[in-house]
Backbone as a printed PyTorch tensor [residue, N CA C, xyz], in Angstrom:
tensor([[[-68.5290, 104.4490, 122.9240],
         [-68.8290, 103.1080, 123.3910],
         [-67.6830, 102.6180, 124.2750]],

        [[-68.0190, 102.1340, 125.4570],
         [-67.0200, 101.6360, 126.3860],
         [-66.9060, 100.1250, 126.2230]],

        [[-65.9080,  99.6750, 125.5150],
         [-65.7370,  98.2740, 125.1810],
         [-64.8580,  97.5820, 126.2150]],

        [[-65.2630,  96.3850, 126.6330],
         [-64.4520,  95.6000, 127.5500],
         [-63.2800,  94.9960, 126.7850]],

        [[-62.0980,  95.1840, 127.3240],
         [-60.8880,  94.6480, 126.6960],
         [-60.4880,  93.3540, 127.3870]],

        [[-60.1570,  92.3590, 126.6150],
         [-59.6830,  91.0910, 127.1740],
         [-58.2210,  91.2560, 127.5690]],

        [[-57.8920,  91.0090, 128.8570],
         [-56.4970,  91.1580, 129.2690],
         [-55.6380,  89.9840, 128.7880]],

        [[-54.4850,  90.3130, 128.2420],
         [-53.5070,  89.3240, 127.7910],
         [-52.1590,  89.7550, 128.3540]],

        [[-51.4170,  88.8110, 128.9280],
         [-50.1210,  89.1110, 129.5390],
         [-49.0370,  88.3390, 128.8070]],

        [[-47.9320,  89.0350, 128.5240],
         [-46.7940,  88.4110, 127.8680],
         [-45.5210,  88.8880, 128.5570]],

        [[-44.7250,  87.9500, 129.0000],
         [-43.4340,  88.2650, 129.6060],
         [-42.3790,  88.0040, 128.5430]],

        [[-41.5730,  89.0300, 128.2350],
         [-40.5750,  88.8600, 127.1940],
         [-39.4310,  89.8550, 127.3420]],

        [[-38.3970,  89.5600, 126.6280],
         [-37.2140,  90.4030, 126.5630],
         [-37.1150,  90.9680, 125.1470]],

        [[-36.5760,  92.1650, 124.9960],
         [-36.3660,  92.6760, 123.6340],
         [-35.4800,  91.7670, 122.7860]],

        [[-34.6880,  90.9130, 123.4250],
         [-33.8350,  89.9880, 122.6770],
         [-34.6660,  88.9530, 121.9050]],

        [[-35.9290,  88.7820, 122.2840],
         [-36.7930,  87.8230, 121.5790],
         [-37.5980,  88.4830, 120.4640]],

        [[-37.3430,  89.7410, 120.1880],
         [-38.1540,  90.4750, 119.2120],
         [-38.0150,  89.9730, 117.7840]],

        [[-36.9440,  89.2430, 117.4690],
         [-36.8050,  88.7220, 116.1080],
         [-38.0420,  87.9240, 115.7040]],

        [[-38.5850,  87.1400, 116.6100],
         [-39.8050,  86.3900, 116.3030],
         [-41.0250,  86.9580, 117.0260]],

        [[-40.8480,  87.5590, 118.1890],
         [-41.9780,  88.0500, 118.9750],
         [-42.6680,  89.2440, 118.3160]],

        [[-41.9230,  90.0600, 117.6020],
         [-42.5160,  91.2240, 116.9210],
         [-43.6410,  90.7630, 115.9780]],

        [[-43.3830,  89.7450, 115.1800],
         [-44.3930,  89.2320, 114.2550],
         [-45.5590,  88.6030, 115.0170]],

        [[-45.2590,  87.8890, 116.0960],
         [-46.3220,  87.2730, 116.8900],
         [-47.2330,  88.3330, 117.5020]],

        [[-46.6600,  89.4020, 118.0310],
         [-47.4460,  90.4850, 118.6260],
         [-48.2860,  91.1800, 117.5600]],

        [[-47.6620,  91.4970, 116.4380],
         [-48.3780,  92.1720, 115.3530],
         [-49.5290,  91.3150, 114.8460]],

        [[-49.3070,  90.0110, 114.6940],
         [-50.3410,  89.1040, 114.2150],
         [-51.4740,  88.9740, 115.2270]],

        [[-51.1230,  88.8420, 116.4930],
         [-52.1400,  88.7770, 117.5410],
         [-53.0530,  89.9980, 117.4960]],

        [[-52.4560,  91.1710, 117.4140],
         [-53.2440,  92.4010, 117.4120],
         [-54.0420,  92.5830, 116.1170]],

        [[-53.4940,  92.1340, 115.0130],
         [-54.1880,  92.2940, 113.7280],
         [-55.3270,  91.2900, 113.5500]],

        [[-55.1830,  90.0910, 114.1230],
         [-56.1330,  89.0130, 113.8470],
         [-57.1220,  88.7260, 114.9790]],

        [[-56.9360,  89.3070, 116.1450],
         [-57.8100,  89.0000, 117.2800],
         [-59.2420,  89.4590, 117.0140]],

        [[-60.1850,  88.5590, 117.2480],
         [-61.6000,  88.9110, 117.1240],
         [-62.0510,  89.7420, 118.3220]],

        [[-61.3410,  89.6170, 119.4350],
         [-61.6600,  90.3720, 120.6460],
         [-60.7760,  91.6020, 120.7440]],

        [[-61.3020,  92.6460, 121.3550],
         [-60.4730,  93.8120, 121.6820],
         [-59.5980,  93.4190, 122.8650]],

        [[-58.3100,  93.6850, 122.7640],
         [-57.3430,  93.2330, 123.7620],
         [-56.7010,  94.3910, 124.5030]],

        [[-56.3270,  94.1150, 125.7530],
         [-55.3700,  94.9570, 126.4630],
         [-54.1640,  94.0620, 126.6980]],

        [[-53.1680,  94.2370, 125.8550],
         [-51.9480,  93.4380, 125.9170],
         [-50.9840,  94.0910, 126.8910]],

        [[-50.5840,  93.3350, 127.9110],
         [-49.6210,  93.8030, 128.9040],
         [-48.2950,  93.1100, 128.6110]],

        [[-47.3050,  93.8640, 128.2000],
         [-45.9640,  93.3210, 127.9710],
         [-45.1380,  93.6000, 129.2190]],

        [[-44.5260,  92.5550, 129.7650],
         [-43.7560,  92.6700, 131.0010],
         [-42.3270,  92.2570, 130.7020]],

        [[-41.3850,  93.1050, 131.1110],
         [-39.9760,  92.8400, 130.8420],
         [-39.1360,  93.1700, 132.0700]],

        [[-37.8200,  93.0120, 131.9820],
         [-36.9590,  93.1510, 133.1470],
         [-36.6350,  94.5970, 133.5060]],

        [[-35.9700,  95.2900, 132.6220],
         [-35.4210,  96.5980, 132.9860],
         [-36.2150,  97.7470, 132.3640]],

        [[-35.9560,  98.9480, 132.8520],
         [-36.5830, 100.1270, 132.2720],
         [-36.1230, 100.3350, 130.8230]],

        [[-34.8630, 100.0300, 130.5290],
         [-34.3610, 100.1340, 129.1540],
         [-35.0900,  99.1480, 128.2380]],

        [[-35.3180,  97.9190, 128.7340],
         [-36.0670,  96.9320, 127.9620],
         [-37.4980,  97.4220, 127.7240]],

        [[-38.1070,  98.0040, 128.7520],
         [-39.4610,  98.5480, 128.6180],
         [-39.5010,  99.6070, 127.5080]],

        [[-38.5200, 100.4970, 127.5230],
         [-38.4770, 101.5570, 126.5170],
         [-38.3180, 100.9900, 125.1060]],

        [[-37.5000,  99.9500, 124.9600],
         [-37.3110,  99.3110, 123.6570],
         [-38.6020,  98.6380, 123.1890]],

        [[-39.2730,  97.9390, 124.0910],
         [-40.5390,  97.3010, 123.7190],
         [-41.5960,  98.3410, 123.3620]],

        [[-41.6130,  99.4510, 124.0730],
         [-42.5690, 100.5210, 123.7630],
         [-42.3130, 101.0840, 122.3680]],

        [[-41.0400, 101.2130, 122.0030],
         [-40.6860, 101.6910, 120.6650],
         [-41.2120, 100.7330, 119.5950]],

        [[-41.0630,  99.4440, 119.8360],
         [-41.5310,  98.4390, 118.8770],
         [-43.0550,  98.4520, 118.7840]],

        [[-43.7330,  98.5920, 119.9100],
         [-45.1990,  98.6720, 119.8930],
         [-45.6490,  99.8680, 119.0570]],

        [[-44.9570, 100.9760, 119.2030],
         [-45.2930, 102.1670, 118.4150],
         [-45.1160, 101.8900, 116.9210]],

        [[-44.0590, 101.1670, 116.5600],
         [-43.8240, 100.8000, 115.1580],
         [-44.9130,  99.8730, 114.6290]],

        [[-45.3630,  98.9390, 115.4630],
         [-46.4000,  97.9930, 115.0540],
         [-47.7100,  98.7290, 114.7980]],

        [[-47.9580,  99.8000, 115.5370],
         [-49.1840, 100.5980, 115.4150],
         [-50.4240,  99.7200, 115.5560]],

        [[-50.7090,  99.2650, 116.7750],
         [-51.8460,  98.3680, 116.9880],
         [-53.1610,  98.9890, 116.5170]],

        [[-54.0700,  98.1500, 116.0090],
         [-55.3860,  98.6610, 115.6380],
         [-56.0420,  99.3810, 116.8240]],

        [[-56.8750, 100.3280, 116.5290],
         [-57.4240, 101.2400, 117.5330],
         [-58.2250, 100.5390, 118.6280]],

        [[-58.8320,  99.3780, 118.3490],
         [-59.6470,  98.7270, 119.3740],
         [-58.8160,  98.0890, 120.4810]],

        [[-57.5030,  97.9830, 120.2810],
         [-56.6290,  97.3630, 121.2710],
         [-55.8950,  98.4190, 122.0950]],

        [[-55.4320,  97.9650, 123.2390],
         [-54.5710,  98.7940, 124.0830],
         [-53.3490,  97.9590, 124.4440]],

        [[-52.1760,  98.5740, 124.4200],
         [-50.9430,  97.8780, 124.7860],
         [-50.2480,  98.6920, 125.8680]],

        [[-49.8890,  98.0160, 126.9560],
         [-49.1320,  98.6350, 128.0480],
         [-47.8500,  97.8450, 128.2360]],

        [[-46.7640,  98.5540, 128.5170],
         [-45.4660,  97.9040, 128.7040],
         [-44.9550,  98.2490, 130.0910]],

        [[-44.5560,  97.2330, 130.8430],
         [-44.1020,  97.4140, 132.2200],
         [-42.7470,  96.7520, 132.4350]],

        [[-41.9120,  97.4030, 133.2230],
         [-40.6560,  96.7940, 133.6610],
         [-40.8850,  96.1550, 135.0320]],

        [[-39.9410,  95.3690, 135.4590],
         [-40.0190,  94.7850, 136.7960],
         [-40.1060,  95.8930, 137.8470]],

        [[-39.3840,  96.9840, 137.6220],
         [-39.4200,  98.1260, 138.5360],
         [-40.8340,  98.6910, 138.6480]],

        [[-41.5400,  98.8070, 137.5180],
         [-42.9230,  99.2880, 137.5260],
         [-43.8060,  98.3890, 138.3830]],

        [[-43.6490,  97.0760, 138.2210],
         [-44.4710,  96.1380, 138.9860],
         [-44.0980,  96.1510, 140.4640]],

        [[-42.8090,  96.3170, 140.7580],
         [-42.3920,  96.4020, 142.1640],
         [-43.0210,  97.6040, 142.8500]],

        [[-43.0570,  98.7350, 142.1530],
         [-43.6580,  99.9430, 142.7240],
         [-45.1550,  99.7430, 142.9420]],

        [[-45.8180,  99.1240, 141.9910],
         [-47.2500,  98.8560, 142.1390],
         [-47.5010,  97.8720, 143.2740]],

        [[-46.6320,  96.8730, 143.3860],
         [-46.7550,  95.8960, 144.4760],
         [-46.6340,  96.5920, 145.8230]],

        [[-45.6620,  97.4500, 145.9740],
         [-45.4710,  98.1680, 147.2340],
         [-46.7160,  98.9860, 147.5810]],

        [[-47.2610,  99.6500, 146.5720],
         [-48.4330, 100.4970, 146.7980],
         [-49.6620,  99.6720, 147.1870]],

        [[-49.8840,  98.5670, 146.4980],
         [-51.1230,  97.8180, 146.6860],
         [-51.0390,  96.7070, 147.7200]],

        [[-49.8670,  96.1290, 147.8790],
         [-49.7300,  94.9820, 148.7720],
         [-48.7950,  95.2420, 149.9520]],

        [[-48.4180,  96.4960, 150.1470],
         [-47.4540,  96.8260, 151.1930],
         [-47.8000,  96.2880, 152.5670]],

        [[-49.0740,  96.2320, 152.8840],
         [-49.5050,  95.7680, 154.2170],
         [-49.6950,  94.2550, 154.2690]],

        [[-49.4550,  93.5660, 153.1750],
         [-49.7320,  92.1300, 153.1000],
         [-48.4770,  91.3440, 152.7110]],

        [[-47.5730,  91.1170, 153.6390],
         [-46.3000,  90.4730, 153.2870],
         [-46.4570,  89.0710, 152.7020]],

        [[-47.4670,  88.3400, 153.1050],
         [-47.6330,  86.9850, 152.5670],
         [-48.0870,  87.0090, 151.1100]],

        [[-48.9480,  87.9540, 150.7530],
         [-49.3270,  88.0990, 149.3500],
         [-48.1380,  88.5560, 148.5130]],

        [[-47.3350,  89.4460, 149.0820],
         [-46.1400,  89.9060, 148.3590],
         [-45.1990,  88.7370, 148.1090]],

        [[-45.0650,  87.8550, 149.0900],
         [-44.1910,  86.6890, 148.9280],
         [-44.7040,  85.7840, 147.8030]],

        [[-46.0190,  85.6270, 147.6880],
         [-46.5740,  84.7810, 146.6350],
         [-46.2940,  85.3420, 145.2410]],

        [[-46.2710,  86.6610, 145.1070],
         [-45.9880,  87.2450, 143.7940],
         [-44.6130,  86.8150, 143.2890]],

        [[-43.7050,  86.5730, 144.1890],
         [-42.3350,  86.2170, 143.8030],
         [-42.1220,  84.7140, 143.7270]],

        [[-43.1750,  83.9540, 143.8840],
         [-43.0750,  82.5070, 143.7310],
         [-43.7460,  81.7850, 144.8790]],

        [[-44.5850,  80.8430, 144.5430],
         [-45.2830,  80.0350, 145.5410],
         [-44.2810,  79.1130, 146.2110]],

        [[-44.4460,  78.8590, 147.5070],
         [-43.5060,  77.9530, 148.1950],
         [-43.3840,  76.5880, 147.5400]],

        [[-44.4460,  76.1410, 146.8650],
         [-44.4030,  74.8390, 146.1970],
         [-43.7590,  74.9280, 144.8090]],

        [[-43.3590,  76.1220, 144.4050],
         [-42.6480,  76.2780, 143.1460],
         [-43.4560,  76.8990, 142.0290]],

        [[-44.7530,  77.0240, 142.1790],
         [-45.5750,  77.6400, 141.1350],
         [-45.4340,  79.1570, 141.1950]],

        [[-45.4070,  79.7750, 140.0760],
         [-45.2840,  81.2350, 139.9780],
         [-46.6730,  81.8630, 139.9970]],

        [[-46.8560,  82.8740, 140.8240],
         [-48.1350,  83.5730, 140.9110],
         [-48.2020,  84.6630, 139.8570]],

        [[-49.3550,  84.8540, 139.2200],
         [-49.4650,  85.9300, 138.2300],
         [-49.3160,  87.3010, 138.8670]],

        [[-48.9250,  88.2690, 138.0790],
         [-48.7060,  89.6180, 138.5950],
         [-49.9050,  90.5170, 138.3440]],

        [[-51.0130,  89.9500, 137.9550],
         [-52.1800,  90.7630, 137.6240],
         [-52.5760,  91.6750, 138.7780]],

        [[-52.4580,  91.2210, 140.0190],
         [-52.8500,  92.0450, 141.1610],
         [-52.0110,  93.3090, 141.2560]],

        [[-50.8780,  93.3210, 140.6260],
         [-49.9710,  94.4570, 140.7220],
         [-49.9670,  95.3120, 139.4650]],

        [[-50.8840,  95.0730, 138.5770],
         [-50.9470,  95.9000, 137.3750],
         [-51.1650,  97.3470, 137.7660]],

        [[-50.3780,  98.2620, 137.2130],
         [-50.5650,  99.6910, 137.5400],
         [-51.9350, 100.2060, 137.1330]],

        [[-52.6680,  99.4910, 136.3020],
         [-53.9840,  99.9290, 135.8760],
         [-55.0270,  99.3020, 136.7920]],

        [[-55.7180, 100.1070, 137.6410],
         [-56.6880,  99.5680, 138.5940],
         [-57.7970,  98.7450, 137.9440]],

        [[-58.1740,  99.0720, 136.7230],
         [-59.2410,  98.3350, 136.0600],
         [-58.8210,  96.9170, 135.6990]],

        [[-57.5300,  96.6370, 135.6840],
         [-57.0540,  95.3200, 135.2980],
         [-56.7380,  94.4170, 136.4840]],

        [[-57.0220,  94.8740, 137.7000],
         [-56.7580,  94.0390, 138.8810],
         [-57.9410,  93.1850, 139.2240]]])
């Protein structure tokens, strides 16, 4: 059965894991919907640490969790938006101060 996963995005640092670990585990354990949780962090080392914690949490099988560093998103942005400098500029912040979501740059084509 091909189940549609609800996309959820969370930007965090491993330094917030003291409380975020329980929040992530609870979200995955209690969600009525099947989720694709995208964890976004700064560095590749942070990504690796978050991936380790996700493995420890052992999300229920109906969910999917992906962890991305800023470097991962930058590479995806270059690949997908390389010809569109104005869209690339919006990803890094709207001129009026609002932050644009990074969903367009998700390495997973199904989530764009």
